[in-house]
ZABA-233369 format. One record per residue (C-alpha): residue number from 1; residue in three letters; x, y, z. Coordinates in Angstrom, 3 decimals, m for minus. Example, Ala and Ser with C-alpha at 12.3 -4.5 7.8 and 13.67 -1.06 7.14 Angstrom:
# residues 2
+-----+-----+----------+----------+----------+
!   n ! res !       px !       py !       pz !
+-----+-----+----------+----------+----------+
!   1 ! ALA !   12.300 !   m4.500 !    7.800 !
!   2 ! SER !   13.670 !   m1.060 !    7.140 !
+-----+-----+----------+----------+----------+
***
This chain:
# residues 427
+-----+-----+----------+----------+----------+
!   n ! res !       px !       py !       pz !
+-----+-----+----------+----------+----------+
!   1 ! SER !  155.082 !  110.169 !  109.724 !
!   2 ! HIS !  152.891 !  107.063 !  109.633 !
!   3 ! ILE !  149.768 !  109.156 !  110.214 !
!   4 ! TYR !  150.873 !  111.540 !  107.507 !
!   5 ! LYS !  151.301 !  108.744 !  105.007 !
!   6 ! LYS !  147.920 !  107.272 !  105.896 !
!   7 ! ASN !  146.067 !  110.545 !  105.498 !
!   8 ! ARG !  148.073 !  112.132 !  102.713 !
!   9 ! ASP !  146.170 !  113.881 !   99.955 !
!  10 ! MET !  146.040 !  111.471 !   97.014 !
!  11 ! THR !  145.170 !  114.248 !   94.583 !
!  12 ! LYS !  148.644 !  115.745 !   95.037 !
!  13 ! SER !  150.379 !  112.572 !   93.934 !
!  14 ! TRP !  148.113 !  112.249 !   90.863 !
!  15 ! LYS !  147.998 !  115.998 !   90.232 !
!  16 ! GLY !  144.284 !  116.122 !   89.462 !
!  17 ! LYS !  144.401 !  113.446 !   86.783 !
!  18 ! THR !  141.225 !  111.496 !   87.547 !
!  19 ! GLU !  140.376 !  111.398 !   83.862 !
!  20 ! GLN !  143.864 !  110.155 !   83.081 !
!  21 ! LEU !  143.696 !  107.495 !   85.791 !
!  22 ! LEU !  140.378 !  106.183 !   84.447 !
!  23 ! ARG !  141.464 !  106.940 !   80.863 !
!  24 ! VAL !  138.214 !  108.818 !   80.227 !
!  25 ! GLU !  139.690 !  110.789 !   77.350 !
!  26 ! ASP !  141.061 !  107.666 !   75.664 !
!  27 ! HIS !  137.677 !  106.087 !   74.977 !
!  28 ! ASP !  134.408 !  106.978 !   73.323 !
!  29 ! PHE !  131.898 !  106.667 !   76.140 !
!  30 ! THR !  128.964 !  107.440 !   73.902 !
!  31 ! MET !  128.959 !  103.706 !   73.088 !
!  32 ! ARG !  128.143 !  100.975 !   75.579 !
!  33 ! PRO !  130.827 !   98.666 !   76.968 !
!  34 ! ALA !  131.767 !   95.779 !   74.643 !
!  35 ! PHE !  130.019 !   97.516 !   71.776 !
!  36 ! GLY !  129.244 !   95.087 !   68.961 !
!  37 ! GLY !  129.489 !   92.089 !   71.265 !
!  38 ! PRO !  126.951 !   90.342 !   73.491 !
!  39 ! ALA !  124.481 !   92.250 !   75.640 !
!  40 ! ILE !  126.001 !   93.884 !   78.690 !
!  41 ! PRO !  124.356 !   92.714 !   81.927 !
!  42 ! VAL !  123.222 !   95.521 !   84.225 !
!  43 ! GLY !  122.103 !   94.495 !   87.696 !
!  44 ! VAL !  119.606 !   96.634 !   89.574 !
!  45 ! ASP !  118.599 !   96.910 !   93.203 !
!  46 ! VAL !  116.246 !   99.361 !   94.863 !
!  47 ! GLN !  115.730 !  100.633 !   98.378 !
!  48 ! VAL !  112.351 !  102.279 !   98.869 !
!  49 ! GLU !  112.632 !  105.228 !  101.221 !
!  50 ! SER !  108.979 !  106.285 !  101.343 !
!  51 ! LEU !  105.576 !  106.023 !   99.719 !
!  52 ! ASP !  104.550 !  109.645 !   99.792 !
!  53 ! SER !  100.958 !  109.519 !   98.541 !
!  54 ! ILE !   98.308 !  107.416 !   96.827 !
!  55 ! SER !   95.761 !  109.371 !   94.786 !
!  56 ! GLU !   92.483 !  107.708 !   93.824 !
!  57 ! VAL !   91.362 !  110.712 !   91.784 !
!  58 ! ASP !   94.529 !  110.843 !   89.625 !
!  59 ! MET !   95.133 !  107.077 !   89.858 !
!  60 ! ASP !   98.827 !  107.447 !   90.665 !
!  61 ! PHE !  101.323 !  107.080 !   93.490 !
!  62 ! THR !  104.481 !  108.923 !   94.515 !
!  63 ! MET !  107.554 !  107.039 !   95.712 !
!  64 ! THR !  111.023 !  108.090 !   96.823 !
!  65 ! LEU !  113.744 !  105.467 !   96.318 !
!  66 ! TYR !  117.450 !  104.770 !   95.961 !
!  67 ! LEU !  118.098 !  103.275 !   92.524 !
!  68 ! ARG !  121.404 !  101.441 !   92.063 !
!  69 ! HIS !  122.956 !   99.959 !   88.900 !
!  70 ! TYR !  125.813 !   97.465 !   88.684 !
!  71 ! TRP !  127.790 !   96.728 !   85.531 !
!  72 ! LYS !  131.336 !   96.229 !   84.319 !
!  73 ! ASP !  133.145 !   98.638 !   82.022 !
!  74 ! GLU !  136.743 !   97.565 !   81.416 !
!  75 ! ARG !  137.501 !  100.978 !   80.001 !
!  76 ! LEU !  137.307 !  102.347 !   83.571 !
!  77 ! SER !  139.698 !   99.792 !   85.112 !
!  78 ! PHE !  142.772 !  101.230 !   86.801 !
!  79 ! PRO !  145.888 !   99.842 !   88.490 !
!  80 ! SER !  145.697 !   99.571 !   92.257 !
!  81 ! THR !  147.837 !   97.818 !   94.841 !
!  82 ! THR !  145.168 !   97.947 !   97.558 !
!  83 ! ASN !  142.234 !   96.867 !   95.320 !
!  84 ! LYS !  140.121 !   99.625 !   96.820 !
!  85 ! SER !  137.352 !  101.400 !   94.951 !
!  86 ! MET !  137.185 !  105.059 !   94.082 !
!  87 ! THR !  134.041 !  107.100 !   94.749 !
!  88 ! PHE !  132.914 !  110.115 !   92.735 !
!  89 ! ASP !  129.900 !  112.396 !   92.621 !
!  90 ! GLY !  127.643 !  113.351 !   89.735 !
!  91 ! ARG !  130.237 !  115.404 !   87.868 !
!  92 ! LEU !  132.008 !  112.333 !   86.506 !
!  93 ! VAL !  128.744 !  110.701 !   85.440 !
!  94 ! LYS !  128.424 !  113.168 !   82.582 !
!  95 ! LYS !  131.738 !  111.974 !   81.090 !
!  96 ! ILE !  131.214 !  108.196 !   81.076 !
!  97 ! TRP !  128.601 !  105.723 !   79.865 !
!  98 ! VAL !  125.747 !  104.917 !   82.252 !
!  99 ! PRO !  122.580 !  102.831 !   81.633 !
! 100 ! ASP !  119.677 !  104.818 !   80.215 !
! 101 ! VAL !  117.040 !  103.407 !   82.566 !
! 102 ! PHE !  113.711 !  105.225 !   82.721 !
! 103 ! PHE !  110.391 !  104.701 !   84.530 !
! 104 ! VAL !  107.600 !  103.384 !   82.345 !
! 105 ! HIS !  104.208 !  105.105 !   82.859 !
! 106 ! SER !  105.902 !  107.837 !   84.877 !
! 107 ! LYS !  104.091 !  111.164 !   85.125 !
! 108 ! ARG !  106.764 !  113.144 !   86.958 !
! 109 ! SER !  110.199 !  112.244 !   88.316 !
! 110 ! PHE !  113.329 !  114.040 !   89.416 !
! 111 ! ILE !  116.730 !  113.415 !   90.989 !
! 112 ! HIS !  117.148 !  115.225 !   94.282 !
! 113 ! ASP !  119.668 !  118.046 !   94.036 !
! 114 ! THR !  119.912 !  119.445 !   97.568 !
! 115 ! THR !  122.552 !  120.403 !   98.393 !
! 116 ! THR !  124.118 !  118.845 !   95.303 !
! 117 ! ASP !  122.886 !  116.188 !   92.898 !
! 118 ! ASN !  122.202 !  113.037 !   94.934 !
! 119 ! ILE !  124.337 !  110.836 !   92.681 !
! 120 ! MET !  127.164 !  108.501 !   93.587 !
! 121 ! LEU !  129.564 !  106.677 !   91.293 !
! 122 ! ARG !  131.898 !  104.025 !   92.676 !
! 123 ! VAL !  134.532 !  102.462 !   90.397 !
! 124 ! PHE !  136.544 !   99.339 !   91.273 !
! 125 ! PRO !  140.000 !   98.543 !   89.879 !
! 126 ! ASP !  138.684 !   95.708 !   87.691 !
! 127 ! GLY !  136.183 !   98.034 !   85.999 !
! 128 ! HIS !  133.041 !   97.154 !   88.013 !
! 129 ! VAL !  130.843 !  100.187 !   88.547 !
! 130 ! LEU !  128.190 !  101.053 !   91.124 !
! 131 ! TYR !  125.913 !  103.904 !   90.083 !
! 132 ! SER !  123.402 !  105.127 !   92.704 !
! 133 ! MET !  120.926 !  107.996 !   92.774 !
! 134 ! ARG !  118.025 !  109.219 !   94.903 !
! 135 ! ILE !  114.829 !  109.719 !   92.901 !
! 136 ! THR !  111.239 !  110.724 !   93.545 !
! 137 ! VAL !  108.834 !  109.434 !   90.919 !
! 138 ! THR !  105.091 !  109.779 !   90.402 !
! 139 ! ALA !  103.786 !  106.901 !   88.313 !
! 140 ! MET !  100.435 !  105.702 !   87.079 !
! 141 ! CYS !   98.597 !  102.932 !   88.917 !
! 142 ! ASN !   95.574 !  101.295 !   87.318 !
! 143 ! MET !   93.164 !  100.922 !   90.230 !
! 144 ! ASP !   89.970 !   98.924 !   90.387 !
! 145 ! PHE !   87.356 !  100.585 !   92.594 !
! 146 ! SER !   84.589 !   98.013 !   92.193 !
! 147 ! ARG !   85.063 !   97.000 !   95.863 !
! 148 ! PHE !   85.897 !  100.477 !   97.207 !
! 149 ! PRO !   86.422 !  101.119 !  100.128 !
! 150 ! LEU !   86.801 !   97.412 !  100.945 !
! 151 ! ASP !   89.408 !   97.021 !   98.223 !
! 152 ! SER !   93.046 !   96.066 !   97.775 !
! 153 ! GLN !   95.207 !   97.734 !   95.126 !
! 154 ! THR !   98.345 !   96.404 !   93.427 !
! 155 ! CYS !  100.608 !   99.039 !   91.890 !
! 156 ! SER !  103.848 !   98.647 !   89.953 !
! 157 ! LEU !  106.868 !  100.823 !   89.268 !
! 158 ! GLU !  108.418 !   99.675 !   85.977 !
! 159 ! LEU !  112.050 !  100.170 !   84.929 !
! 160 ! GLU !  113.340 !   99.755 !   81.389 !
! 161 ! SER !  116.152 !  100.850 !   79.103 !
! 162 ! TYR !  114.992 !  103.501 !   76.709 !
! 163 ! ALA !  117.440 !  102.956 !   73.817 !
! 164 ! TYR !  119.037 !   99.527 !   74.216 !
! 165 ! THR !  117.109 !   96.389 !   73.363 !
! 166 ! ASP !  117.701 !   93.034 !   75.007 !
! 167 ! GLU !  120.414 !   92.393 !   72.379 !
! 168 ! ASP !  122.500 !   95.262 !   73.744 !
! 169 ! LEU !  121.555 !   95.566 !   77.416 !
! 170 ! MET !  120.189 !   92.949 !   79.790 !
! 171 ! LEU !  118.485 !   94.388 !   82.861 !
! 172 ! TYR !  118.036 !   92.001 !   85.766 !
! 173 ! TRP !  117.424 !   92.076 !   89.513 !
! 174 ! LYS !  120.873 !   91.694 !   91.058 !
! 175 ! ASN !  119.793 !   89.527 !   94.002 !
! 176 ! GLY !  116.329 !   88.348 !   92.995 !
! 177 ! ASN !  113.652 !   89.249 !   95.542 !
! 178 ! GLU !  116.396 !   90.423 !   97.900 !
! 179 ! SER !  117.127 !   93.237 !   95.481 !
! 180 ! LEU !  114.193 !   95.205 !   96.859 !
! 181 ! LYS !  114.564 !   96.708 !  100.323 !
! 182 ! THR !  112.014 !   98.832 !  102.139 !
! 183 ! ASP !  112.164 !  101.079 !  105.150 !
! 184 ! GLU !  110.335 !   99.571 !  108.121 !
! 185 ! LYS !  108.881 !  102.979 !  108.977 !
! 186 ! ILE !  106.922 !  103.278 !  105.726 !
! 187 ! SER !  103.245 !  103.841 !  106.483 !
! 188 ! LEU !  100.230 !  105.422 !  104.848 !
! 189 ! SER !   97.198 !  107.048 !  106.433 !
! 190 ! GLN !   94.564 !  105.181 !  104.405 !
! 191 ! PHE !   96.413 !  102.024 !  103.366 !
! 192 ! LEU !   98.158 !   99.063 !  104.917 !
! 193 ! ILE !  101.201 !   97.958 !  102.915 !
! 194 ! GLN !  100.855 !   94.203 !  102.670 !
! 195 ! LYS !  103.672 !   93.104 !  100.379 !
! 196 ! PHE !  106.598 !   94.283 !   98.220 !
! 197 ! HIS !  108.003 !   91.959 !   95.559 !
! 198 ! THR !  109.866 !   92.061 !   92.266 !
! 199 ! THR !  109.191 !   90.561 !   88.844 !
! 200 ! SER !  110.682 !   90.907 !   85.371 !
! 201 ! ARG !  109.676 !   90.152 !   81.803 !
! 202 ! LEU !  110.194 !   91.268 !   78.227 !
! 203 ! ALA !  108.280 !   94.157 !   76.712 !
! 204 ! PHE !  107.740 !   94.429 !   72.971 !
! 205 ! TYR !  107.416 !   97.569 !   70.863 !
! 206 ! SER !  106.434 !   97.116 !   67.238 !
! 207 ! SER !  108.870 !   99.743 !   65.955 !
! 208 ! THR !  111.970 !   99.072 !   68.050 !
! 209 ! GLY !  111.898 !   95.496 !   69.393 !
! 210 ! TRP !  112.147 !   93.664 !   72.717 !
! 211 ! TYR !  113.285 !   95.250 !   75.976 !
! 212 ! ASN !  113.953 !   93.929 !   79.458 !
! 213 ! ARG !  111.516 !   95.388 !   81.970 !
! 214 ! LEU !  111.759 !   95.212 !   85.767 !
! 215 ! TYR !  108.765 !   95.597 !   88.074 !
! 216 ! ILE !  108.536 !   96.788 !   91.676 !
! 217 ! ASN !  105.144 !   95.506 !   92.817 !
! 218 ! PHE !  103.445 !   96.411 !   96.072 !
! 219 ! THR !  100.004 !   95.536 !   97.398 !
! 220 ! LEU !   97.960 !   97.981 !   99.474 !
! 221 ! ARG !   94.868 !   97.263 !  101.532 !
! 222 ! ARG !   92.636 !  100.173 !  102.484 !
! 223 ! HIS !   91.868 !  100.952 !  106.112 !
! 224 ! ILE !   88.092 !  100.646 !  106.541 !
! 225 ! PHE !   87.702 !  102.366 !  109.915 !
! 226 ! PHE !   87.834 !  105.872 !  108.415 !
! 227 ! PHE !   84.991 !  105.080 !  106.013 !
! 228 ! LEU !   82.978 !  103.407 !  108.748 !
! 229 ! LEU !   82.985 !  106.666 !  110.697 !
! 230 ! GLN !   82.571 !  109.027 !  107.756 !
! 231 ! THR !   80.221 !  107.129 !  105.452 !
! 232 ! TYR !   78.676 !  103.858 !  106.622 !
! 233 ! PHE !   77.765 !  104.876 !  110.182 !
! 234 ! PRO !   76.086 !  108.210 !  109.224 !
! 235 ! ALA !   74.178 !  106.510 !  106.395 !
! 236 ! SER !   72.901 !  103.800 !  108.751 !
! 237 ! LEU !   71.842 !  106.417 !  111.308 !
! 238 ! MET !   69.854 !  108.287 !  108.648 !
! 239 ! VAL !   68.038 !  105.095 !  107.690 !
! 240 ! MET !   67.219 !  104.377 !  111.339 !
! 241 ! LEU !   66.086 !  107.970 !  111.832 !
! 242 ! SER !   63.629 !  107.606 !  108.968 !
! 243 ! TRP !   62.010 !  104.702 !  110.840 !
! 244 ! VAL !   61.043 !  107.039 !  113.706 !
! 245 ! SER !   58.178 !  108.354 !  111.578 !
! 246 ! PHE !   56.472 !  104.939 !  111.811 !
! 247 ! TRP !   55.871 !  105.591 !  115.535 !
! 248 ! ILE !   54.533 !  109.129 !  115.015 !
! 249 ! ASP !   50.771 !  109.569 !  114.727 !
! 250 ! HIS !   49.777 !  109.683 !  111.088 !
! 251 ! ARG !   47.733 !  112.822 !  111.793 !
! 252 ! ALA !   50.969 !  114.716 !  112.686 !
! 253 ! VAL !   51.659 !  115.728 !  109.097 !
! 254 ! PRO !   54.364 !  118.428 !  109.725 !
! 255 ! ALA !   56.441 !  116.105 !  111.945 !
! 256 ! ARG !   56.474 !  113.175 !  109.564 !
! 257 ! VAL !   56.996 !  115.196 !  106.389 !
! 258 ! SER !   59.881 !  117.264 !  107.832 !
! 259 ! LEU !   61.567 !  114.126 !  109.180 !
! 260 ! GLY !   61.333 !  112.399 !  105.813 !
! 261 ! ILE !   62.667 !  115.372 !  103.856 !
! 262 ! THR !   65.564 !  115.860 !  106.306 !
! 263 ! THR !   66.751 !  112.265 !  106.007 !
! 264 ! VAL !   66.486 !  112.303 !  102.206 !
! 265 ! LEU !   68.541 !  115.513 !  101.917 !
! 266 ! THR !   71.155 !  114.228 !  104.367 !
! 267 ! MET !   71.589 !  111.013 !  102.386 !
! 268 ! SER !   71.996 !  113.064 !   99.207 !
! 269 ! THR !   74.738 !  115.108 !  100.886 !
! 270 ! ILE !   76.601 !  111.973 !  101.991 !
! 271 ! ILE !   76.461 !  110.488 !   98.474 !
! 272 ! THR !   77.686 !  113.743 !   96.923 !
! 273 ! GLY !   80.568 !  114.031 !   99.399 !
! 274 ! VAL !   81.807 !  110.500 !   98.714 !
! 275 ! ASN !   81.649 !  110.873 !   94.933 !
! 276 ! ALA !   83.470 !  114.222 !   95.047 !
! 277 ! SER !   86.656 !  112.512 !   96.306 !
! 278 ! MET !   86.523 !  109.676 !   93.779 !
! 279 ! PRO !   87.336 !  109.428 !   90.080 !
! 280 ! ARG !   84.363 !  109.350 !   87.729 !
! 281 ! VAL !   84.450 !  105.668 !   86.885 !
! 282 ! SER !   81.847 !  104.026 !   84.681 !
! 283 ! TYR !   81.110 !  101.113 !   87.005 !
! 284 ! ILE !   79.395 !  100.777 !   90.371 !
! 285 ! LYS !   81.500 !  100.774 !   93.516 !
! 286 ! ALA !   80.728 !   98.868 !   96.696 !
! 287 ! VAL !   80.116 !  102.080 !   98.612 !
! 288 ! ASP !   77.650 !  103.191 !   95.913 !
! 289 ! ILE !   75.603 !  100.048 !   96.466 !
! 290 ! TYR !   75.407 !  100.667 !  100.216 !
! 291 ! LEU !   74.612 !  104.378 !   99.953 !
! 292 ! TRP !   72.008 !  104.025 !   97.240 !
! 293 ! VAL !   70.254 !  101.147 !   98.979 !
! 294 ! SER !   70.202 !  103.278 !  102.143 !
! 295 ! PHE !   68.835 !  106.162 !  100.102 !
! 296 ! VAL !   66.083 !  103.909 !   98.748 !
! 297 ! PHE !   65.120 !  102.888 !  102.302 !
! 298 ! VAL !   64.896 !  106.539 !  103.355 !
! 299 ! PHE !   62.908 !  107.424 !  100.256 !
! 300 ! LEU !   60.524 !  104.498 !  100.792 !
! 301 ! SER !   59.819 !  105.708 !  104.326 !
! 302 ! VAL !   58.599 !  108.988 !  102.797 !
! 303 ! LEU !   56.472 !  107.123 !  100.283 !
! 304 ! GLU !   55.132 !  104.974 !  103.119 !
! 305 ! TYR !   53.707 !  108.029 !  104.847 !
! 306 ! ALA !   52.265 !  109.258 !  101.556 !
! 307 ! ALA !   50.448 !  105.935 !  101.227 !
! 308 ! VAL !   49.248 !  106.095 !  104.844 !
! 309 ! ASN !   47.986 !  109.636 !  104.419 !
! 310 ! TYR !   46.219 !  108.802 !  101.147 !
! 311 ! LEU !   44.526 !  105.659 !  102.500 !
! 312 ! THR !   43.450 !  107.502 !  105.642 !
! 313 ! THR !   41.903 !  110.249 !  103.543 !
! 314 ! VAL !   40.062 !  107.710 !  101.405 !
! 315 ! GLN !   38.797 !  105.922 !  104.512 !
! 316 ! GLU !   37.528 !  109.155 !  106.069 !
! 317 ! ARG !   35.664 !  110.032 !  102.884 !
! 318 ! LYS !   33.920 !  106.659 !  102.925 !
! 319 ! GLN !   32.925 !  107.185 !  106.558 !
! 320 ! ARG !   31.454 !  110.601 !  105.777 !
! 321 ! LYS !   29.399 !  109.169 !  102.943 !
! 322 ! LEU !   28.096 !  106.429 !  105.254 !
! 323 ! GLN !   27.204 !  108.990 !  107.915 !
! 324 ! GLU !   25.349 !  111.065 !  105.372 !
! 325 ! ARG !   23.312 !  108.048 !  104.310 !
! 326 ! PHE !   22.717 !  106.681 !  107.822 !
! 327 ! PRO !   22.869 !  109.440 !  110.447 !
! 328 ! CYS !   24.200 !  108.057 !  113.718 !
! 329 ! THR !   22.316 !  110.457 !  116.044 !
! 330 ! CYS !   18.885 !  109.021 !  115.372 !
! 331 ! GLY !   17.679 !  106.954 !  118.293 !
! 332 ! ILE !   20.698 !  107.830 !  120.468 !
! 333 ! PRO !   20.130 !  110.029 !  123.501 !
! 334 ! HIS !   21.736 !  113.446 !  123.197 !
! 335 ! SER !   23.357 !  112.996 !  126.532 !
! 336 ! LYS !   25.514 !  110.146 !  125.283 !
! 337 ! THR !   26.195 !  111.889 !  121.970 !
! 338 ! MET !   27.646 !  114.830 !  123.860 !
! 339 ! MET !   29.658 !  112.751 !  126.276 !
! 340 ! LEU !   31.457 !  110.678 !  123.580 !
! 341 ! ASP !   33.931 !  113.469 !  122.907 !
! 342 ! GLY !   36.019 !  113.074 !  126.005 !
! 343 ! ASN !   34.557 !  111.133 !  128.913 !
! 344 ! TYR !   33.295 !  107.859 !  127.441 !
! 345 ! SER !   35.514 !  104.937 !  126.726 !
! 346 ! GLU !   35.356 !  102.884 !  123.570 !
! 347 ! SER !   33.277 !  100.217 !  125.329 !
! 348 ! ASP !   30.625 !  102.855 !  126.069 !
! 349 ! ALA !   30.676 !  103.969 !  122.485 !
! 350 ! ASN !   30.388 !  100.435 !  121.203 !
! 351 ! SER !   27.387 !   99.811 !  123.469 !
! 352 ! LEU !   25.469 !  102.455 !  121.502 !
! 353 ! ALA !   25.752 !  100.430 !  118.342 !
! 354 ! GLY !   23.064 !   98.058 !  119.604 !
! 355 ! TYR !   20.387 !  100.725 !  119.819 !
! 356 ! THR !   17.462 !  100.299 !  117.455 !
! 357 ! ARG !   14.504 !  102.408 !  116.584 !
! 358 ! ASN !   12.377 !  100.493 !  119.112 !
! 359 ! GLN !   14.690 !  101.776 !  121.806 !
! 360 ! MET !   14.251 !  105.405 !  120.879 !
! 361 ! VAL !   13.764 !  107.679 !  123.789 !
! 362 ! PRO !   10.711 !  109.925 !  123.641 !
! 363 ! GLU !   11.309 !  113.614 !  123.187 !
! 364 ! GLU !   10.012 !  114.471 !  126.628 !
! 365 ! GLU !   12.614 !  112.186 !  128.272 !
! 366 ! LYS !   15.676 !  113.440 !  126.352 !
! 367 ! GLN !   16.210 !  116.560 !  128.457 !
! 368 ! GLU !   15.899 !  114.598 !  131.691 !
! 369 ! LYS !   18.418 !  112.000 !  130.567 !
! 370 ! MET !   20.790 !  114.736 !  129.517 !
! 371 ! VAL !   20.806 !  116.249 !  132.986 !
! 372 ! VAL !   21.303 !  112.902 !  134.654 !
! 373 ! HIS !   24.183 !  111.891 !  132.442 !
! 374 ! LEU !   25.853 !  115.260 !  132.812 !
! 375 ! ALA !   25.724 !  114.899 !  136.544 !
! 376 ! LEU !   27.171 !  111.420 !  136.421 !
! 377 ! SER !   29.901 !  112.560 !  134.130 !
! 378 ! ASN !   30.898 !  115.406 !  136.452 !
! 379 ! GLU !   31.135 !  113.020 !  139.370 !
! 380 ! THR !   33.322 !  110.576 !  137.481 !
! 381 ! ASN !   35.376 !  113.160 !  135.572 !
! 382 ! THR !   38.409 !  112.913 !  137.854 !
! 383 ! SER !   38.566 !  109.140 !  137.753 !
! 384 ! ARG !   38.205 !  109.084 !  133.960 !
! 385 ! LYS !   41.150 !  111.503 !  133.522 !
! 386 ! ARG !   43.329 !  109.219 !  135.595 !
! 387 ! GLY !   42.381 !  106.338 !  133.368 !
! 388 ! LEU !   43.214 !  108.327 !  130.253 !
! 389 ! LYS !   46.772 !  109.024 !  131.453 !
! 390 ! GLY !   47.425 !  105.327 !  131.833 !
! 391 ! HIS !   46.257 !  104.542 !  128.317 !
! 392 ! VAL !   48.136 !  107.216 !  126.327 !
! 393 ! GLY !   50.644 !  104.752 !  124.895 !
! 394 ! LEU !   47.915 !  102.267 !  124.076 !
! 395 ! ARG !   45.826 !  104.894 !  122.266 !
! 396 ! ILE !   48.857 !  106.002 !  120.193 !
! 397 ! ILE !   49.288 !  102.451 !  118.975 !
! 398 ! GLN !   45.545 !  102.118 !  118.330 !
! 399 ! ASN !   45.564 !  105.356 !  116.317 !
! 400 ! SER !   48.407 !  104.041 !  114.083 !
! 401 ! HIS !   47.605 !  102.935 !  110.581 !
! 402 ! ALA !   48.008 !   99.264 !  109.683 !
! 403 ! ILE !   50.780 !  100.115 !  107.177 !
! 404 ! ASP !   52.791 !  101.759 !  109.968 !
! 405 ! LYS !   52.498 !   98.633 !  112.087 !
! 406 ! TYR !   53.829 !   96.422 !  109.303 !
! 407 ! SER !   56.560 !   98.935 !  108.384 !
! 408 ! ARG !   57.969 !   98.810 !  111.928 !
! 409 ! ILE !   58.911 !   95.190 !  111.278 !
! 410 ! ILE !   59.510 !   95.026 !  107.521 !
! 411 ! PHE !   61.879 !   98.015 !  107.176 !
! 412 ! PRO !   64.347 !   97.106 !  109.979 !
! 413 ! GLY !   64.265 !   93.412 !  109.097 !
! 414 ! THR !   64.977 !   94.034 !  105.418 !
! 415 ! TYR !   67.782 !   96.501 !  106.163 !
! 416 ! ILE !   69.475 !   94.105 !  108.583 !
! 417 ! PHE !   69.226 !   91.338 !  105.981 !
! 418 ! PHE !   70.817 !   93.637 !  103.383 !
! 419 ! ASN !   73.702 !   94.454 !  105.741 !
! 420 ! LEU !   74.372 !   90.784 !  106.390 !
! 421 ! ILE !   74.604 !   90.055 !  102.665 !
! 422 ! TYR !   76.651 !   93.205 !  101.926 !
! 423 ! TRP !   79.353 !   92.647 !  104.543 !
! 424 ! SER !   79.588 !   88.921 !  103.851 !
! 425 ! VAL !   80.180 !   89.582 !  100.131 !
! 426 ! PHE !   82.560 !   92.565 !  100.262 !
! 427 ! SER !   84.487 !   92.074 !  103.498 !
+-----+-----+----------+----------+----------+
***
């Protein structure tokens, strides 16, 4: 019998008179409690369940939370010997007064309704009310991308009464900073959640007056590792790849031109890909500075070869004009002229520069000298080829243009200096 009394169905004793117990029909719940008197205080606390997404393109965030209101309505007080509260679902909410809190700058929001409306109403005998609901809201967040992707963003979810000014309804955080609770498992793929905190202040509207506004503030710091792999590292590799052309012989036109064009097009693709996932802001972002400076370095490497090729062409034209005015073959034995193409070193070639007209060889001796020198060259052909193999690297360097030699030092040094300044300023 004791168990029966403890678990008896209370609805049978009251015969389905919840409205009569709370005297819902005896009052006009279209008006706030203590209508005409001082402002009714409404305490608020929030438990954040999840941060679902942060969108840079739309400049908004989506949050799921439990929103709870606390106030006192003496019209709902009821006699009770145990002083225990009564809990109801969303069906009673439509018959009583509840605060008309809305989300400022909200784009979309809804109360979850699976399997029923996620609303709870708890009434205490003295008239205190707890009103809780589970909401998902998408709200605007004004983001500053001037330091993107090395940025931190502070977003706010703002709560305010829509109809009641501060003279009728006073919204406040029920327990100060302790009014905001967060799930420890909340995490985002691109952001680190640094801090949640609450603030409050008055908001003024010229047509209606002053309203109490509550703020849920949270600070996010972007993870940089993703952008290092997807943006910064590929851009740096393209810049370094463009430097390879400085070590290629300036006479290898197809190799140097194709390398320059490839790096320029790749940098353009990287810049386009980054900007496609970002809003079209009117200011320069940190990533834009890095990518465009890298693009300039790649483009300058192409211009560097254009300058080398042009100066080489000009120099060759001057040499041809000098050769036309002062033919080099006069006074030089034909044997040595023939052997300069492959078997004589530069020291042998330089030794010919000292020949004068007084040292001209008579015509009858030219054929004889030719035979002798050809014979000597055949005997020493094998040894000369061995010497050529050992000096391939040296001859490549000697065949390089002076601009290439300076570029091998200036380009890497300047790019390293730029990186030091960039990361010290933005990191």
